[in-house]
N, C-alpha and C positions, 0 to 999 in steps of 0.2 A: 652530499652524501651516501654511502653504499647501500644497498637494502638491508640488508643485516643490522647494521649501526642503526639505520632509520627505523625500524620494527623492533628493536629493542626499547628505543627511547619512546615510541610508542607505546608499548606495552608497559613500560614504566610510571608512563603518564596517568593513563587509565588506572593501574594499580594503585597509585597514591590517592586515589578518586574511594578506595573502599569496595573494590569491584573484587570479586575472587576468579583465579584462572580454572577452567575448565578445558578438558581434549573432549573433540566432537569425533564423531566415528564418521570414516572417511566413503564407507558403503554405506545404505541404506537402502529397505524396502523401496521398490518403483511406486508400488501399488499405492503406498500414503502419499507420494507425491502427487497421482493420477487424479484420486479421490478428490483433493483439494484444489487443483490447477484443470483438472479435462482430458481429454484425451488426446488434445492440442499439444499439449504442453509434453509431450512424446517427443514430440522431434526435436526440443531443445534439450534431453537427457541422452547419457552417455549408457546404455542398459546392457545386461546381460542376464542370462539362468544360472541358478545355484545349481548343484547335485541333483539338488529337491525338487528342480525344476520352477522354483521359485523367481522371479524377476526381481533383477537388484540395480540397482544403478551407483556410478560414481555422484555425489554430492552436489549438484547444482547451485546448491545456496546455501549457507551457512547460520542462517535466521532460521530456517526450517525446523535443519537437522538438529540445535540449541532446543527447541521448541517439541520435538520428538524426545529428545534428552530428558525434557522437565514432564514429558507424559509419563515415558518409562519407568521413571523415578518413582512416579504418584508424589510428586511433591505436593505440600499443600499450603508451603510457609512463602515468603518475600524474597526470591533471590536476587542477587546481585553481582553477575559476573559478565565474566570479556572471554574469549578464545581469539585463535591465532588460527590461518593454515589456508588451502587452496578450494576454491569452487572451481568445477568441471563442467561448461557447457557449451552445446554444439551453438556456432553463431553463424547468420550469413551476413554479416557486413566485416568483408575482408581486413580491414582498419583493427576490428574489436579483435581482443586474443581468447583465445579458447581457458585458457586457466587464467582463475583470477586470484591472484594476491590477498587475501582480506586478514583484516581484525576486527573485530563485532564486538561490540558490549551492550548487556540489556538490565533491565528491572522486569520482571516476571514476579506475579501473582498478588500485587500490592497495586490498593483501591485508591491510592493517594495520586489521583489525575494531576494535579497540580504539579506539587511537589514532585514528582517522577518526571515529568516535560521537562520542568525547569531544569532537573539534575543533568540528564541524558545532554539537554543543550549544552548545559555549563561543561560538562565532560570535555565535548567535542570541542569547542573554544577553548578550553584552557589549554587538548592536547594539540589544537594545531597549533596554538601560541608557541607551544615548547620546541616545535620545530621549523617554523616561519615565522620570523623577523616580518610581520608586516599585516596592513588594519587589513580585517573580512569583513565581506558581504554576507551577508548571513538571511536569507529569505526562506521565511516560515507561513506557512496554509496551513487549514481546517479544511479535511473531509466532513466530517460531522457536521461542520456549518451548512457545505452543502447539500447534505441531504435533508437538514433540518428545514432550507431555504424551500428543497423540491418538495416537501411536506406541506408545504403555505402555499403552492400555488395550484393556479387550476388544471390541474391533471390526473388525464385518466388513470388511476394505478399501475398498470401496465407500464404508461410512459416514464411516469416515479423508477419502478424499477431497471426498466430500460437505462437511462440515461444518469440512475445511480451504479448499475453493474459498471459499465463502460466509460465511466470518469477518465480514468485512468489512460482510457487507447485513443489520444488524442485525434486523431486524424477520422478515427470513425466514428466519434463523440461527436464531431463536426457535422459528419453526415448525417447525424442522426437527427443534429437541430438545422439542418435542410431542410429534412424532411420533416421536422415538427414544424416547419413554416409554414410547408406548402400543404399540411395537413394529410401528407402523404405516408400514411401511417402504416400500409402493409406493403410488402414486398411480396408482387404475386408467387415468381418462382421460392420465396422462402414457405409463401401457404402450402405449396405444392408437393414440396422436400418434407414438412411438417406433418402435411394430412398421410405420406407416404410412411412416416415412424412410427404417427401415429396407429398406425393398422397393423402395424409390427409388432411394433409393442404391446397390443392389447393382448397378444397371444401366448408374450413371456410368460416366466416365473415374473411375479408382481413384488417379492422380495427383493430380488435380485438387484444388488446396487448399480450403480451408473452413474462415476462420474461423482458420488459421495453421498447421491441419493437414490431412494427406491424409487422402481419401476411407475409401482402407481403411484408416488409422488409427483414425476414428471407428467404419470394422464391426468392426475387432479389439476394439477397446474394449467396444462392445454386445457381441460375443461373450463376455468376460470377464464382464461385467455380471451374461449371463444363468448362467452355470456358475457365479458367487457364489451362496454359502446363501442361500436367501433369509429359513431359519427364523432368532431371535436373540431370545432368555430373558433377556437382563442390561439390556434399555433404559434400563429405569427407574433401576436403579443408577448404568448410567454416563453418562446426563443427569444425575444427580445430582449424581456427581461434576464432572463438565462444571462445571456451576452455581456450587458453590463455590468452584471454583476461580478463575471469574470476578466473584467477589466480591473476591477479594483485591484489598486498596488499604490501601498504610499507605507510612508515611516510608519513603525508598530507604535510608535506612542498616540499617533491620530488616526490608526485603524479605526479605533470603537465609534467616533463620532464620523469617519465617512461612513461605517458601515449601518452606522441608526436612521445617515441622513436619508442614502438607498432605500432603506426598511419601512422608513416614514413616509416617503416619496410615493410608494408602492402599499401603503397601508398595510404592512406585513408584520405581526407582531413577532419576533425572536428576539428570547432573553441572551444578551450578548454576555454571558458568562466569565469571568477569570481566565479560565480555563483557556478560553481560545486567544490570547495571550500571554504564552508563558514567559515571554523576556521583554526586558524595556530596553530602550537607546538610552545609553549615558552620553555625555559631554564629551565630545572628541574621540570617543572609541570607536568600535567596529560597527557600519551600517548594517542599521537590521530591517531588513524591507515585511510590509507584511501583505503576503498575494493570494489573492484569492482561486488565482488557478492555480498555482502550484501545488502538486501531488501528482500531475500528470504521468506513467510511465509508474507508477510507484504502485501498484497490482495487487497486492494486499494489506495497506495503512487503510485503516477506520479512522483517525482523531488528529490530533497535530503531525505536521509532517513540516521537515526545513532541511536545506540545504548550504553548506559553509564553500564559499567560494575566495579565490586571492583576489587581489587591485587586475590581474591578467585575466577573470571568467574565467578559472581551470577549477574545477568540482573537486574542493578535498574530502569531505565527510557529509553523508545524505543520512537519512534517520527519520523514524518519527511512530507514531501508534499503530500497533495492530494486535487489539484484544475479540479480535474475529478466530483469528490464524489459530490458536490451539482449540479450539471448538470446531475446526476445522476440518484438522487435523487426528477427530476423535477422543476430545476430551467430553465429558456428558456436562458439564456446565462452560461458561465464558469464563475465561482466564485473563486480567487483564495484562498488556506486555508491551512494553516502548522500550524504543532502542536505537542504533547507529552501526554505520558500515563507513571502513576506510580501506578503496580499494588501492592496495599497493603501488598497481600499476602506472595509476596515472601519476605517481611520486618520483618516476623509474626516470622520468628525461630532468 
């Protein structure tokens, strides 16, 4: 199927689910992206300066641009929208493409988590079935559930924040678990660098913004980190519990029981709400798996996450909930949001 025809069919399928089409800006303020993702994200952006000296960039991600549009319009109502276009990102992997042709759809500003998560997954399934007549493999996870587990474990606060913040960076997360196992809390080189930055930042304007935070906030966090107890004797046990949790993978129909067995084993109390299991397996239909480790490399997601594959294992659609994204982009309040994206490049072959 030719790319244009494929795109038209997908857009038609999404529209039939009640989504409204919107246009997105191709060029955006680079500062808004950097505030959310930090200076390291700059290496992936195609940026330049406009005649007024403002740093601008080609959109590296359609979801972020959609959220910026919502904030710009000062919307306070539920929006059920979809869009299409190209995202531009510098890449290190020569097999990947700089230009990504994407179609995305979102529900923003609605507090009905369970219903909206179900709607996004159902829209994704129905859309794929319109263009691919095949059984699907649907992998569902929940990052909120992982964070609830962290909060119940015997861990210093800094370790909870560290593991939560880097959950999506799979390789680095694994290195953190190895450090936790041996109680190797502090990297000496990192301490040296931190102290040097600390002294320099004390001399700076305390209201200056750095990666989305005031200098005073960064210094306060550093002080709290220093005061946090350095010794922790249960790293090996706690790391083992986390690893066991991340190995849980089963039919979503049996996920609640399997998770309850795990929690009971370690006397951990977590209310496994229905929102953690937004969809069920049906007889002779698609294979829906609940995986506690899914969500790696999905940087800004905060709750339900999912991935849809065909029988060959090719990724077709990915999505999830990102309730903190609009707040990180400048909103004065947290605005619920959930959505999914189709990378049309993956259908090219």
